[in-house]
C-alpha positions in Angstrom: 13.7 -42.5 -7.1 10.4 -44.2 -6.6 12.0 -46.9 -4.4 13.3 -44.1 -2.2 9.8 -42.7 -2.0 8.3 -46.0 -1.1 10.8 -46.4 1.7 9.9 -42.9 3.0 6.3 -43.8 2.9 6.9 -47.0 4.8 8.7 -45.1 7.5 6.0 -42.5 7.8 3.1 -44.9 7.6 -0.3 -43.4 6.7 -1.8 -43.8 10.2 1.3 -42.3 11.8 1.2 -39.3 9.5 -2.5 -38.7 10.1 -1.9 -38.8 13.9 1.0 -36.5 13.6 -1.0 -34.1 11.4 -4.0 -34.1 13.8 -1.7 -33.2 16.8 0.1 -30.6 14.8 -3.2 -28.9 13.8 -4.4 -29.0 17.4 -1.3 -27.2 18.6 -1.3 -24.7 15.8 -5.0 -23.8 16.4 -4.3 -23.4 20.1 -1.3 -21.1 19.4 -3.2 -19.1 16.8 -6.1 -18.6 19.2 -3.8 -17.4 21.9 -2.0 -15.1 19.5 -5.3 -13.6 18.3 -6.5 -13.0 21.9 -3.2 -11.3 22.8 -3.3 -9.1 19.7 -6.9 -8.1 20.4 -6.1 -7.2 24.0 -3.0 -5.3 22.9 -4.8 -3.1 20.3 -7.8 -2.6 22.6 -5.4 -1.2 25.2 -3.7 1.0 22.7 -7.0 2.4 21.4 -8.2 3.1 24.9 -5.0 5.0 25.7 -5.2 6.9 22.3 -8.7 8.0 23.1 -7.8 9.0 26.6 -5.0 11.2 25.4 -7.0 12.6 22.5 -4.6 11.3 19.8 -6.1 11.3 16.3 -6.0 8.0 14.3 -4.0 9.7 11.5 -1.3 11.2 13.8 1.4 8.7 13.0 4.2 10.2 15.1 2.1 10.3 18.3 0.8 6.8 17.6 4.4 5.5 17.2 5.4 7.1 20.5 2.3 5.6 22.1 3.3 2.2 20.9 6.9 2.7 22.1 5.7 3.6 25.6 3.4 0.6 25.6 6.3 -1.7 24.8 8.3 -0.3 27.7 5.3 -0.8 30.1 4.6 -4.3 28.8 7.9 -6.0 28.1 6.3 -9.4 28.4 4.6 -8.9 25.0 8.0 -8.4 23.4 8.9 -11.8 24.9 5.7 -13.2 23.5 6.8 -11.9 20.0 10.1 -13.5 20.5 8.3 -16.7 21.4 6.3 -16.5 18.2 9.6 -16.1 16.3 11.0 -19.1 18.1 7.9 -21.2 17.2 8.3 -20.2 13.5 11.9 -21.2 13.6 11.0 -24.6 15.2 8.4 -25.1 12.5 11.0 -24.4 9.8 13.3 -27.0 11.3 10.4 -29.4 11.3 9.8 -28.7 7.6 13.5 -29.3 6.8 13.1 -32.9 8.0 10.5 -33.6 5.2 11.5 -35.9 2.4 12.7 -33.7 -0.6 11.4 -33.6 -4.2 13.5 -32.0 -6.9 11.9 -29.6 -9.4 12.7 -30.2 -13.1 14.7 -27.4 -14.7 12.7 -26.6 -17.8 14.5 -23.8 -19.5 16.6 -20.7 -19.2 14.8 -17.5 -20.2 17.1 -15.8 -22.6 17.5 -12.1 -22.0 16.5 -9.8 -24.8 19.2 -7.8 -26.6 20.2 -4.9 -24.5 19.4 -6.5 -21.1 22.5 -7.0 -18.9 23.3 -10.6 -18.2 23.1 -10.1 -14.4 19.6 -8.5 -14.6 16.6 -10.7 -13.6 13.1 -10.1 -15.0 10.7 -7.8 -13.2 8.0 -10.5 -13.4 7.3 -13.6 -15.4 3.9 -15.0 -16.5 3.1 -18.6 -17.7 0.3 -19.0 -20.3 -2.3 -21.6 -21.1 -0.2 -23.0 -24.0 2.8 -23.7 -21.8 4.4 -20.5 -23.1 5.8 -17.6 -21.1 6.2 -13.9 -21.1 8.7 -11.8 -19.1 9.1 -8.1 -18.3 12.5 -6.6 -18.0 13.8 -3.2 -16.9 14.4 -1.5 -20.3 15.5 1.9 -19.0 17.9 2.2 -22.0 15.2 1.5 -24.5 12.0 2.5 -22.7 10.1 1.9 -19.6 10.2 -1.9 -20.0 10.9 -4.7 -22.4 8.5 -7.6 -22.9 9.8 -10.9 -24.2 7.8 -13.9 -25.4 9.0 -17.5 -25.1 8.0 -20.8 -26.8 6.9 -23.7 -24.6 10.5 -25.1 -24.7 11.8 -21.8 -23.3 13.3 -20.4 -26.6 13.0 -16.6 -27.0 10.3 -15.9 -29.7 10.3 -12.1 -29.7 10.8 -9.0 -27.7 9.8 -5.4 -27.9 10.1 -2.2 -25.8 7.1 -0.7 -24.0 7.1 3.0 -23.1 3.9 3.4 -21.1 4.1 0.8 -18.4 3.4 2.0 -14.8 5.0 -0.2 -12.1 4.2 -3.6 -13.6 3.3 -6.3 -11.1 1.8 -9.2 -13.2 2.0 -10.2 -16.9 0.2 -12.8 -19.0 0.3 -13.8 -22.7 -2.9 -13.3 -24.7 -3.9 -14.6 -28.2 -2.5 -13.1 -31.4 0.8 -12.2 -29.8 -0.7 -9.7 -27.4 0.3 -9.3 -23.7 -1.6 -8.2 -20.6 0.2 -6.2 -18.0 -1.3 -5.4 -14.6 0.4 -2.5 -12.7 -0.3 0.4 -10.5 -3.0 2.9 -11.5 -2.1 5.5 -14.1 -3.1 9.1 -14.1 -6.1 8.0 -16.3 -7.2 5.6 -13.6 -6.2 2.4 -15.5 -4.5 -0.6 -13.9 -4.5 -3.0 -16.8 -3.1 -2.6 -20.3 -2.9 -4.8 -23.4 -0.1 -4.4 -25.9 0.4 -6.0 -29.3 3.5 -7.7 -30.6 5.0 -4.3 -31.8 4.5 -2.7 -28.3 1.5 -0.6 -29.3 -1.1 -0.1 -26.6 -4.3 -1.8 -27.7 -6.6 -1.2 -24.8 -6.5 -0.2 -21.1 -9.0 -0.7 -18.3 -9.4 -0.4 -14.5 -9.5 -3.9 -13.0 -9.3 -2.8 -9.4 -6.6 -2.7 -6.7 -5.0 -5.4 -4.6 -4.4 -7.7 -7.5 -2.2 -10.7 -6.6 -3.2 -13.4 -9.2 -3.7 -13.0 -12.9 -4.1 -16.0 -15.3 -5.3 -15.9 -18.9 -7.0 -18.6 -21.0 -6.2 -19.8 -24.5 -9.2 -17.7 -25.9 -8.1 -14.5 -24.1 -10.3 -14.6 -21.0 -8.6 -13.2 -17.9 -9.1 -14.4 -14.3 -8.0 -11.9 -11.6 -7.8 -12.7 -7.9 -7.7 -10.0 -5.3 -6.0 -9.9 -1.9 -7.6 -8.0 1.0 -10.8 -7.8 -1.1 -12.9 -6.1 1.5 -10.6 -3.0 1.2 -10.5 -3.2 -2.6 -12.0 -0.1 -4.2 -14.3 0.0 -7.2 -17.0 -2.3 -8.6 -15.0 -5.4 -7.8 -15.1 -4.7 -4.0 -15.8 -7.8 -1.9 -15.8 -10.3 -4.8 -12.2 -11.6 -4.5 -12.3 -13.2 -8.0 -13.5 -11.8 -11.3 -13.3 -13.2 -14.9 -12.9 -10.7 -17.7 -13.3 -11.1 -21.4 -10.7 -10.2 -24.0 -11.8 -6.6 -23.9 -11.2 -6.5 -20.2 -15.0 -6.3 -19.4 -16.1 -8.3 -16.4 -18.1 -11.4 -17.3 -18.3 -13.2 -14.0 -17.9 -12.2 -10.4 -17.6 -14.4 -7.4 -21.2 -14.5 -6.1 -22.1 -13.0 -2.7 -24.9 -13.9 -0.4 -24.7 -17.6 -1.2 -23.5 -20.7 0.6 -20.0 -20.1 -0.7 -17.4 -18.6 1.7 -18.3 -15.0 2.2 -16.1 -12.0 1.2 -13.3 -14.2 -0.2 -9.6 -13.3 -0.5 -8.0 -15.2 -3.4 -4.9 -16.7 -1.7 -4.2 -19.1 -4.6 -5.5 -19.5 -8.1 -5.4 -22.3 -10.7 -6.8 -21.9 -14.2 -6.9 -24.8 -16.6 -8.9 -24.5 -19.9 -12.4 -23.3 -18.9 -12.1 -24.1 -15.2 -10.7 -22.1 -12.3 -10.0 -23.1 -8.7 -9.7 -20.5 -5.9 -8.3 -21.1 -2.5 -9.9 -18.7 0.0 -7.6 -17.1 2.6 -10.1 -16.7 5.4 -11.9 -20.1 5.3 -9.2 -22.2 3.6 -11.9 -23.6 1.3 -11.3 -24.6 -2.3 -13.9 -23.3 -4.7 -14.2 -24.5 -8.3 -15.7 -22.3 -11.1 -16.9 -23.9 -14.3 -18.8 -21.5 -16.6 -21.1 -19.5 -14.4 -21.3 -22.1 -11.6 -19.2 -22.1 -8.5 -18.9 -25.1 -6.2 -17.4 -25.2 -2.7 -15.4 -28.4 -2.2 -14.8 -27.7 1.5 -11.8 -26.9 3.7 -8.3 -27.7 2.6 -6.4 -29.4 5.4 -3.5 -27.0 4.9 -3.5 -23.4 6.1 -1.9 -20.5 4.2 -1.1 -22.3 1.0 -0.1 -20.0 -1.9 -0.7 -22.5 -4.7 -3.1 -25.3 -5.6 -2.6 -28.0 -8.2 -5.7 -29.9 -9.3 -6.4 -32.6 -11.8 -9.5 -34.7 -11.5 -9.7 -35.9 -7.9 -6.0 -35.4 -7.3 -4.7 -32.2 -5.8 -1.8 -30.7 -3.9 -1.5 -27.6 -1.7 1.7 -25.7 -2.3 3.3 -23.8 0.6 1.9 -22.7 3.9 2.6 -20.2 6.6 6.1 -19.0 7.7 8.7 -21.7 7.1 6.4 -23.8 4.9 6.6 -21.9 1.6 8.5 -24.8 -0.1 6.3 -27.6 1.2 3.8 -29.4 -0.9 1.1 -31.6 0.4 -0.8 -34.3 -1.7 -4.6 -34.1 -1.4 -7.6 -36.1 -2.6 -11.0 -34.5 -3.5 -14.0 -36.6 -2.6 -17.7 -36.1 -2.2 -17.2 -35.9 1.5 -14.5 -33.2 1.3 -10.8 -32.8 0.8 -8.5 -35.2 2.5 -4.7 -35.8 2.9 -3.4 -38.2 0.3 0.1 -38.6 1.7 2.8 -36.9 3.7 4.1 -33.4 2.7 7.4 -33.1 0.9 9.8 -30.2 0.5 10.6 -28.9 -2.9 14.2 -28.3 -3.7 16.2 -27.3 -6.8 17.8 -29.9 -9.0 20.9 -31.0 -7.0 19.1 -30.5 -3.7 19.6 -26.8 -3.0 16.9 -25.0 -1.0 14.4 -22.8 -2.7 14.4 -19.1 -1.9 11.9 -18.2 0.8 11.2 -14.6 -0.3 7.8 -13.8 -1.8 9.3 -12.2 -4.9 12.4 -14.4 -5.3 10.5 -17.5 -6.4 7.3 -17.0 -8.4 4.8 -19.8 -8.4 2.1 -20.4 -11.0 -0.4 -23.3 -11.0 -2.2 -24.5 -14.2 -4.1 -27.7 -13.8 -1.6 -30.4 -12.6 1.4 -28.3 -13.5 3.5 -26.1 -11.2 5.6 -23.5 -13.0 8.2 -21.7 -10.9 10.5 -18.9 -12.0 13.6 -18.0 -10.0 15.5 -15.2 -11.8 15.6 -16.2 -15.4 15.3 -19.9 -14.7 12.1 -21.8 -15.4 11.3 -24.9 -13.3 8.3 -27.3 -13.4 6.6 -30.0 -11.5 3.6 -32.2 -12.1 1.1 -33.8 -9.7 2.2 -37.2 -10.9 5.7 -36.5 -9.5 4.3 -36.5 -5.9 4.2 -39.6 -3.7 0.7 -40.5 -2.4 -0.5 -42.9 0.2 
């Protein structure tokens, strides 16, 4: 396999790759700037017309009619949207030319007793000890079923839960406990901890717009937030918060510093006592060790949804539309973050494409390891598997 990679690297050539990437970034920035300008002009025109007609902001039906009339009066903008779709399709075709790298099939997550064979888990979480937990629809036995898995993928235990409210994220905790993040209950809680028997141990409000949850071996919980500016409650604006085992906040992303302001946690990596956050707005990579946060600078990949980090080696997983299965090797230096080789495209063992849907393939980054769940299948990849320049 490595001979194949060396041949691919010779064909690309480091300088050729850097030149291609610079030109690609220039074109992408120009296209983004044009799209942002067009969007701003469009919504300014809509808002002016809304005010002229006296339409309230909350009047959805009249606003929809206003948008429909605007599309009829400005058909060129529909063509612009079609052009954006065309560019995304072209970008996807470009990504499909990347060299491919196969994931390793690690294990099949055995379904608990009573779960139909065709049913996939609602969500899967990978822990600090290379273990896993999964939530299943347990309508015949309760609101949900939770199952624990050893590091080799063998089913360790399962139990029904009866008080789960629209679960979104799950993580294993010490002593056989499990953390579930869901929608807010009538009591105002969005996080719940259950023991191995399914008994509710504690509940807390950890805020809204949660997209990333990773626990540590000693039970600390890192939670990243999307759209943090709109997040309600005491975690508003922080973007990343660390909680203790009792779900009490112990660290918040600091505001009013030289770090990127008002972050949105686009990607999260937690390994032992360290966390890495990739900010959506600035595309900067921030490392948190204890109480200290350090900005390592801009990542030369936009829109990544995962970051692998080990020492000065790193990789950005994914990107914008059409790039979700791409992975780009990086190098962390005192001068910033640099490309360490050409991107490759992740595929399943045997070469089949990965699902592009946000919920069809769930990515988790822990240190140098990428964990990926597709249905009940568990796949893995390590930074050492990537070719570098």
